[in-house]
BAFI-611083 format. One record per residue (C-alpha): x, y negated, z. Coordinates in steps of 0.25 Angstrom, whole numbers. Layout:
BAFI-611083
+-------+-------+-------+
:    xx :    yy :    zz :
+-------+-------+-------+
:     X :     Y :     Z :
...
+-------+-------+-------+
end
This chain:
BAFI-611083
+-------+-------+-------+
:    xx :    yy :    zz :
+-------+-------+-------+
:     0 :     0 :     0 :
:     5 :   -14 :    -4 :
:     4 :   -26 :     5 :
:     1 :   -38 :    -4 :
:     8 :   -51 :    -2 :
:    11 :   -62 :   -12 :
:    24 :   -70 :   -15 :
:    38 :   -68 :   -12 :
:    45 :   -67 :     1 :
:    51 :   -80 :     6 :
:    51 :   -85 :    20 :
:    59 :   -95 :    28 :
:    57 :   -95 :    43 :
:    64 :  -108 :    48 :
:    63 :  -115 :    61 :
:    56 :  -111 :    73 :
:    41 :  -110 :    78 :
:    41 :  -116 :    91 :
:    34 :  -108 :   103 :
:    35 :   -96 :    94 :
:    38 :   -85 :   104 :
:    47 :   -75 :    97 :
:    48 :   -83 :    85 :
:    54 :   -95 :    91 :
:    66 :   -93 :    81 :
:    59 :   -88 :    69 :
:    70 :   -80 :    60 :
:    74 :   -85 :    47 :
:    70 :   -75 :    37 :
:    76 :   -76 :    23 :
:    70 :   -67 :    11 :
:    84 :   -65 :     5 :
:    96 :   -56 :     8 :
:    96 :   -42 :    14 :
:    85 :   -44 :    24 :
:    75 :   -50 :    14 :
:    61 :   -44 :    16 :
:    54 :   -37 :     5 :
:    42 :   -46 :     0 :
:    29 :   -40 :     7 :
:    23 :   -38 :    -7 :
:    33 :   -27 :    -9 :
:    31 :   -20 :     4 :
:    23 :    -7 :     6 :
:    16 :    -5 :    20 :
:    13 :     8 :    27 :
:     4 :     2 :    37 :
:     0 :   -10 :    45 :
:    -3 :   -12 :    59 :
:   -12 :   -23 :    65 :
:    -6 :   -32 :    76 :
:   -12 :   -27 :    90 :
:   -18 :   -38 :    98 :
:    -6 :   -38 :   107 :
:     3 :   -39 :    95 :
:    -5 :   -51 :    89 :
:    -5 :   -58 :   103 :
:    10 :   -57 :   105 :
:    13 :   -60 :    91 :
:     5 :   -73 :    92 :
:    12 :   -77 :   105 :
:    26 :   -74 :   100 :
:    23 :   -82 :    87 :
:    15 :   -94 :    93 :
:    18 :   -93 :   108 :
:    10 :   -89 :   120 :
:     1 :  -102 :   120 :
:    -7 :   -97 :   108 :
:   -19 :   -89 :   112 :
:   -26 :   -78 :   105 :
:   -41 :   -79 :   106 :
:   -50 :   -68 :   100 :
:   -51 :   -53 :    99 :
:   -43 :   -44 :    91 :
:   -49 :   -34 :    82 :
:   -50 :   -21 :    90 :
:   -39 :   -11 :    89 :
:   -41 :     3 :    85 :
:   -33 :    14 :    92 :
:   -29 :    26 :    83 :
:   -21 :    38 :    87 :
:   -20 :    32 :   101 :
:   -14 :    18 :    97 :
:   -19 :     5 :    93 :
:    -6 :     3 :    86 :
:   -11 :    14 :    76 :
:   -24 :     9 :    75 :
:   -18 :    -5 :    71 :
:   -15 :     1 :    57 :
:   -25 :    -7 :    49 :
:   -25 :   -14 :    36 :
:   -38 :   -21 :    37 :
:   -46 :   -29 :    47 :
:   -60 :   -29 :    50 :
:   -68 :   -42 :    47 :
:   -71 :   -44 :    62 :
:   -56 :   -41 :    66 :
:   -51 :   -51 :    55 :
:   -61 :   -61 :    60 :
:   -55 :   -59 :    75 :
:   -41 :   -61 :    70 :
:   -45 :   -74 :    62 :
:   -51 :   -80 :    75 :
:   -38 :   -76 :    83 :
:   -30 :   -82 :    72 :
:   -37 :   -95 :    71 :
:   -36 :   -97 :    86 :
:   -21 :   -94 :    85 :
:   -19 :  -104 :    73 :
:   -27 :  -115 :    80 :
:   -18 :  -114 :    92 :
:    -5 :  -114 :    84 :
:    -9 :  -127 :    77 :
:   -16 :  -134 :    89 :
:   -10 :  -147 :    95 :
:    -4 :  -139 :   106 :
:     4 :  -129 :    97 :
:     6 :  -135 :    83 :
:    18 :  -143 :    86 :
:    26 :  -131 :    91 :
:    20 :  -120 :    83 :
:    18 :  -127 :    69 :
:    32 :  -133 :    71 :
:    29 :  -145 :    61 :
:    20 :  -157 :    60 :
:    12 :  -160 :    47 :
:    13 :  -173 :    40 :
:    -2 :  -175 :    42 :
:   -11 :  -167 :    51 :
:   -23 :  -169 :    41 :
:   -17 :  -162 :    29 :
:    -8 :  -150 :    25 :
:     7 :  -150 :    27 :
:    14 :  -139 :    19 :
:    28 :  -142 :    24 :
:    23 :  -140 :    39 :
:    14 :  -128 :    36 :
:    25 :  -121 :    28 :
:    35 :  -123 :    39 :
:    25 :  -117 :    49 :
:    21 :  -105 :    41 :
:    35 :  -102 :    36 :
:    39 :  -100 :    51 :
:    26 :   -94 :    56 :
:    23 :   -84 :    44 :
:    34 :   -74 :    47 :
:    31 :   -74 :    61 :
:    16 :   -70 :    59 :
:    18 :   -61 :    47 :
:    31 :   -55 :    53 :
:    38 :   -56 :    39 :
:    42 :   -67 :    30 :
:    31 :   -74 :    23 :
:    31 :   -75 :     8 :
:    32 :   -88 :     1 :
:    18 :   -86 :    -4 :
:    13 :   -83 :    10 :
:    19 :   -96 :    16 :
:    13 :  -104 :     5 :
:    -1 :   -98 :     7 :
:     0 :  -102 :    22 :
:     4 :  -116 :    19 :
:    -6 :  -117 :     8 :
:   -17 :  -112 :    18 :
:   -13 :  -122 :    29 :
:   -13 :  -133 :    19 :
:   -27 :  -130 :    13 :
:   -33 :  -129 :    26 :
:   -26 :  -142 :    31 :
:   -31 :  -150 :    19 :
:   -46 :  -144 :    21 :
:   -46 :  -147 :    36 :
:   -38 :  -159 :    35 :
:   -29 :  -154 :    46 :
:   -15 :  -148 :    45 :
:   -16 :  -140 :    57 :
:   -29 :  -134 :    53 :
:   -23 :  -129 :    40 :
:   -11 :  -123 :    48 :
:   -21 :  -116 :    57 :
:   -29 :  -110 :    46 :
:   -17 :  -105 :    39 :
:   -11 :   -99 :    51 :
:   -24 :   -92 :    55 :
:   -23 :   -85 :    41 :
:    -9 :   -80 :    44 :
:   -14 :   -74 :    57 :
:   -25 :   -66 :    51 :
:   -16 :   -61 :    40 :
:   -13 :   -46 :    39 :
:     2 :   -50 :    39 :
:     0 :   -55 :    53 :
:   -10 :   -46 :    59 :
:    -4 :   -33 :    53 :
:    10 :   -27 :    55 :
:    13 :   -21 :    41 :
:    23 :    -9 :    40 :
:    28 :   -13 :    26 :
:    38 :    -4 :    19 :
:    48 :    -7 :     8 :
:    58 :     0 :     0 :
:    71 :     4 :     8 :
:    83 :    -1 :     0 :
:    92 :     8 :     8 :
:    84 :    20 :     5 :
:    78 :    20 :    -9 :
:    64 :    26 :   -10 :
:    62 :    24 :     5 :
:    54 :    13 :    12 :
:    57 :     4 :    25 :
:    48 :    -5 :    33 :
:    49 :   -20 :    29 :
:    59 :   -26 :    39 :
:    49 :   -37 :    44 :
:    38 :   -26 :    46 :
:    49 :   -18 :    54 :
:    52 :   -30 :    62 :
:    37 :   -32 :    66 :
:    36 :   -17 :    68 :
:    47 :   -18 :    78 :
:    42 :   -30 :    85 :
:    28 :   -26 :    87 :
:    32 :   -12 :    91 :
:    43 :   -16 :   102 :
:    38 :   -30 :   106 :
:    23 :   -30 :   101 :
:    25 :   -43 :    94 :
:    30 :   -50 :    81 :
:    45 :   -49 :    77 :
:    54 :   -59 :    84 :
:    64 :   -68 :    76 :
:    75 :   -58 :    77 :
:    67 :   -47 :    72 :
:    62 :   -55 :    60 :
:    77 :   -58 :    57 :
:    81 :   -44 :    58 :
:    70 :   -40 :    48 :
:    74 :   -52 :    38 :
:    88 :   -48 :    38 :
:    86 :   -34 :    36 :
:    92 :   -29 :    49 :
:    79 :   -22 :    52 :
:    82 :   -13 :    40 :
:    95 :    -8 :    46 :
:    96 :     2 :    57 :
:   105 :    -7 :    65 :
:    96 :   -19 :    64 :
:    84 :   -12 :    67 :
:    91 :    -6 :    80 :
:    95 :   -20 :    84 :
:    81 :   -25 :    83 :
:    75 :   -13 :    90 :
:    84 :   -14 :   102 :
:    82 :   -29 :   103 :
:    67 :   -28 :   103 :
:    68 :   -16 :   113 :
:    77 :   -24 :   122 :
:    68 :   -36 :   123 :
:    57 :   -39 :   133 :
:    47 :   -39 :   123 :
:    48 :   -24 :   121 :
:    39 :   -23 :   133 :
:    28 :   -29 :   125 :
:    29 :   -18 :   115 :
:    29 :    -8 :   125 :
:    17 :   -14 :   131 :
:    10 :   -14 :   118 :
:    13 :     1 :   115 :
:     8 :     6 :   128 :
:    -4 :    -2 :   129 :
:    -8 :     4 :   116 :
:    -3 :    18 :   119 :
:   -11 :    18 :   133 :
:   -24 :    12 :   127 :
:   -25 :     0 :   134 :
:   -34 :    -7 :   124 :
:   -45 :     2 :   130 :
:   -44 :    -6 :   143 :
:   -53 :   -16 :   136 :
:   -65 :    -7 :   138 :
:   -61 :    -3 :   153 :
:   -71 :    -7 :   164 :
:   -73 :    -2 :   178 :
:   -85 :    -2 :   187 :
:   -81 :   -13 :   198 :
:   -90 :    -6 :   208 :
:   -82 :     6 :   208 :
:   -68 :     0 :   204 :
:   -68 :   -14 :   211 :
:   -53 :   -15 :   210 :
:   -53 :   -13 :   195 :
:   -54 :   -28 :   192 :
:   -55 :   -34 :   178 :
:   -40 :   -37 :   177 :
:   -36 :   -23 :   182 :
:   -37 :   -17 :   167 :
:   -27 :   -27 :   162 :
:   -18 :   -25 :   174 :
:   -18 :   -10 :   172 :
:   -13 :   -11 :   158 :
:    -3 :   -21 :   162 :
:     2 :   -12 :   174 :
:     4 :     0 :   164 :
:    11 :    -9 :   154 :
:    20 :   -15 :   164 :
:    24 :    -2 :   169 :
:    27 :     4 :   155 :
:    35 :    -8 :   151 :
:    43 :    -8 :   164 :
:    46 :     7 :   163 :
:    50 :     7 :   149 :
:    57 :    -7 :   147 :
:    62 :    -9 :   161 :
:    65 :     5 :   166 :
:    67 :    12 :   153 :
:    60 :    23 :   159 :
:    55 :    37 :   153 :
:    42 :    35 :   147 :
:    36 :    47 :   154 :
:    39 :    41 :   168 :
:    28 :    30 :   165 :
:    18 :    41 :   169 :
:    25 :    43 :   183 :
:    32 :    30 :   186 :
:    29 :    23 :   199 :
:    33 :     9 :   194 :
:    22 :     0 :   190 :
:    16 :   -14 :   191 :
:     4 :   -19 :   199 :
:    -4 :   -31 :   201 :
:   -13 :   -33 :   214 :
:   -25 :   -29 :   207 :
:   -19 :   -16 :   202 :
:   -13 :   -13 :   215 :
:   -27 :   -15 :   221 :
:   -33 :    -5 :   211 :
:   -22 :     5 :   213 :
:   -23 :     3 :   229 :
:    -8 :     1 :   230 :
:     0 :    -9 :   238 :
:     5 :   -21 :   231 :
:    10 :   -34 :   236 :
:     9 :   -46 :   227 :
:    13 :   -60 :   233 :
:     7 :   -67 :   221 :
:     1 :   -80 :   226 :
:   -14 :   -81 :   226 :
:   -20 :   -85 :   213 :
:    -8 :   -81 :   205 :
:    -9 :   -70 :   195 :
:    -6 :   -56 :   200 :
:     8 :   -51 :   197 :
:    13 :   -38 :   192 :
:    21 :   -31 :   203 :
:    30 :   -19 :   201 :
:    25 :    -8 :   209 :
:    30 :     6 :   212 :
:    21 :    17 :   217 :
:    26 :    26 :   229 :
:    30 :    40 :   226 :
:    19 :    49 :   224 :
:     9 :    38 :   221 :
:    -1 :    43 :   210 :
:    -1 :    30 :   203 :
:    13 :    32 :   197 :
:    13 :    31 :   181 :
:     5 :    24 :   171 :
:    -6 :    35 :   171 :
:   -10 :    31 :   185 :
:   -12 :    16 :   181 :
:   -26 :    10 :   179 :
:   -22 :     7 :   164 :
:   -24 :    22 :   162 :
:   -33 :    27 :   173 :
:   -43 :    15 :   172 :
:   -42 :    14 :   157 :
:   -46 :    28 :   155 :
:   -58 :    28 :   164 :
:   -73 :    24 :   163 :
:   -78 :    13 :   171 :
:   -84 :    21 :   183 :
:   -76 :    34 :   183 :
:   -63 :    41 :   179 :
:   -61 :    49 :   167 :
:   -51 :    60 :   167 :
:   -55 :    63 :   152 :
:   -52 :    49 :   148 :
:   -39 :    48 :   155 :
:   -34 :    61 :   150 :
:   -38 :    58 :   136 :
:   -31 :    44 :   137 :
:   -18 :    51 :   142 :
:   -18 :    62 :   132 :
:   -21 :    52 :   120 :
:   -13 :    40 :   124 :
:    -1 :    46 :   132 :
:     0 :    60 :   126 :
:    -4 :    57 :   111 :
:   -14 :    69 :   112 :
:   -28 :    67 :   106 :
:   -40 :    70 :   114 :
:   -53 :    72 :   105 :
:   -65 :    63 :   108 :
:   -77 :    68 :   116 :
:   -89 :    73 :   108 :
:   -99 :    62 :   105 :
:  -110 :    69 :   113 :
:  -102 :    71 :   126 :
:  -108 :    66 :   138 :
:  -100 :    60 :   150 :
:  -112 :    59 :   159 :
:  -108 :    70 :   168 :
:   -93 :    65 :   169 :
:   -98 :    51 :   172 :
:  -107 :    55 :   184 :
:   -97 :    52 :   195 :
:  -108 :    54 :   205 :
:  -111 :    68 :   202 :
:  -112 :    75 :   215 :
:  -108 :    89 :   210 :
:   -96 :    83 :   202 :
:   -89 :    72 :   210 :
:   -76 :    71 :   203 :
:   -72 :    68 :   189 :
:   -65 :    82 :   188 :
:   -78 :    89 :   192 :
:   -86 :    82 :   182 :
:   -76 :    84 :   171 :
:   -75 :    99 :   173 :
:   -90 :    99 :   172 :
:   -90 :    91 :   159 :
:   -79 :   100 :   153 :
:   -89 :   112 :   153 :
:   -94 :   106 :   140 :
:   -85 :   113 :   130 :
:   -86 :   101 :   120 :
:   -78 :    93 :   131 :
:   -69 :   103 :   137 :
:   -58 :   103 :   126 :
:   -55 :    88 :   127 :
:   -57 :    87 :   142 :
:   -46 :    98 :   144 :
:   -36 :    88 :   137 :
:   -40 :    76 :   145 :
:   -46 :    79 :   159 :
:   -35 :    87 :   165 :
:   -26 :    75 :   163 :
:   -36 :    64 :   167 :
:   -40 :    72 :   180 :
:   -26 :    70 :   186 :
:   -29 :    55 :   186 :
:   -43 :    56 :   194 :
:   -36 :    50 :   206 :
:   -38 :    36 :   198 :
:   -52 :    31 :   197 :
:   -57 :    24 :   185 :
:   -51 :    11 :   189 :
:   -37 :    17 :   192 :
:   -38 :    17 :   207 :
:   -33 :    29 :   215 :
:   -43 :    39 :   222 :
:   -42 :    53 :   228 :
:   -57 :    56 :   228 :
:   -69 :    55 :   219 :
:   -83 :    55 :   225 :
:   -77 :    60 :   238 :
:   -70 :    72 :   231 :
:   -55 :    74 :   231 :
:   -50 :    71 :   216 :
:   -43 :    83 :   210 :
:   -32 :    77 :   201 :
:   -26 :    89 :   195 :
:   -23 :    88 :   180 :
:   -16 :    95 :   169 :
:    -9 :    90 :   156 :
:    -5 :   100 :   145 :
:    -4 :   111 :   155 :
:     3 :   104 :   166 :
:    -5 :   103 :   179 :
:    -4 :    92 :   189 :
:   -11 :    84 :   199 :
:   -15 :    69 :   200 :
:    -9 :    57 :   192 :
:     5 :    60 :   196 :
:     4 :    74 :   190 :
:    -2 :    69 :   178 :
:     9 :    58 :   176 :
:    20 :    68 :   177 :
:    13 :    77 :   167 :
:    12 :    66 :   157 :
:    26 :    62 :   160 :
:    31 :    76 :   157 :
:    22 :    79 :   145 :
:    30 :    78 :   131 :
:    18 :    72 :   125 :
:    20 :    59 :   133 :
:    33 :    55 :   127 :
:    29 :    60 :   113 :
:    16 :    52 :   114 :
:    23 :    38 :   118 :
:    33 :    40 :   106 :
:    22 :    42 :    96 :
:    14 :    31 :   102 :
:    26 :    21 :   101 :
:    28 :    25 :    87 :
:    14 :    23 :    83 :
:    13 :    10 :    90 :
:    24 :     5 :    81 :
:    20 :    11 :    68 :
:     5 :    13 :    68 :
:     7 :    28 :    66 :
:    10 :    40 :    74 :
:    23 :    46 :    71 :
:    26 :    58 :    63 :
:    29 :    68 :    73 :
:    37 :    77 :    64 :
:    46 :    66 :    58 :
:    61 :    67 :    62 :
:    61 :    52 :    65 :
:    50 :    53 :    75 :
:    56 :    65 :    82 :
:    69 :    57 :    83 :
:    61 :    46 :    90 :
:    55 :    56 :   100 :
:    69 :    62 :   103 :
:    75 :    48 :   105 :
:    63 :    45 :   115 :
:    66 :    58 :   123 :
:    81 :    55 :   123 :
:    79 :    42 :   129 :
:    71 :    48 :   141 :
:    58 :    43 :   135 :
:    62 :    28 :   135 :
:    51 :    21 :   128 :
:    60 :    10 :   123 :
:    69 :    20 :   116 :
:    57 :    26 :   110 :
:    53 :    13 :   104 :
:    67 :    11 :   100 :
:    67 :    24 :    92 :
:    54 :    21 :    86 :
:    58 :     7 :    82 :
:    71 :    12 :    76 :
:    65 :    24 :    68 :
:    64 :    24 :    53 :
:    50 :    31 :    56 :
:    44 :    18 :    62 :
:    46 :    10 :    49 :
:    43 :    21 :    39 :
:    30 :    23 :    31 :
:    20 :    32 :    39 :
:    20 :    47 :    35 :
:     8 :    52 :    29 :
:     4 :    60 :    41 :
:     5 :    47 :    50 :
:    -4 :    39 :    40 :
:   -14 :    50 :    40 :
:   -15 :    51 :    55 :
:   -16 :    35 :    56 :
:   -27 :    35 :    46 :
:   -35 :    47 :    50 :
+-------+-------+-------+
end
């Protein structure tokens, strides 16, 4: 499939765009020499990935600054094969989705040209505010265009932006209204909203293809930093360094060593753990008064802080995330968990995140015991070992659990006041007498029942309806008791490390990896050799030719099924 563009490649990024986060010093990109980019009209693309809401927000902040606010709702994301990143493989937008993006774009553009921001962000003043000024408009779009499109603009594209601004300015008799209109159009362009994975002939290997250097830069930056490429990465693409092993290695190591890598890890695990489903979580306040409105957000933040600290600061073994006693708490989370926490923050000040270490033997150790898992995968008024077990298998072990039959009734399981079946375990055993349900429940319930000591809000308990909770469980033939036993079983299961590796690869590329491919097997071997250091996994993926190759037919079929 061809991507249609007009004009030849020509771009000069001169000067600086004030208040432009990562782009405070835009690179100077020339379309000549060894690093000259191939004109977009000559590039083939294997797929495209829509910017996620968090990628969109961070990109706008890094280009225009944190003072630019985003108002509006993004088009809903679609989860495929366990990841929103795979569901982001789109080539079309719905009418309502495009309208939403347009409203967001207009709001951003209006702020960029308003009296508060125009001097700093536009960077030049028109000869007259009541008419077009091609010189000022051209200077602005020449700087801004490559930041938004993550590649050099063609001369025709630059001329089109200047012309659109001039036409609107003349019609509205206002230079800044013209700039606003033209910028709005850029912000709803596929070149901004989509990350293309365009391929070009590889001059070093006749008959083979390689990814466009600028697309490779975007791929790396959104994978490792969850945002648009910074000036140094753009320069590396323009000079041809990213097309060399040494140049690619240098940039990958730089990105992995920077603080922004924490943002990339947060994005990966928020997707992998299904945190987007928190939007639909609610708890009955009469049963769970300590699950306050902000607890859902804090529960996600607790887990993400724990993960980033373990991976980035401690360089810990990925498996230990399921058993680690180290975490972070606020006063509200400490109250929910009923653990002591001393916070000396002054009254009226926002709650702080305080490092906390659980005592030896505490059942809360590990991310499966946090409310981000136990509360997320529970209905409003009761627990659900089935939902928790299904989530664990699908999100953390990459095992598919078939959906329940359309006519299945949960009335019996929902009846928490049944005098004959007082515990969830009892009700589930009775529910599984239905042969239609038994197969799936054997996959999910023995895992989820080990977490029954945590109620629907994530608070710890020992009894249900006055009956002692039996938290015995089983995972793939290994029996255990309680959340600690489950955590160790997940820690020891080979599927745990295999799954995170597959998820990380798909998070970057939009495809699940080809499991029989020698390059993929090498990535897994490197991950194991590093004692399952996630940063080393990301490094191996980012340096592998497999990440920048067209998807194999089996991957394409799976992604399009």
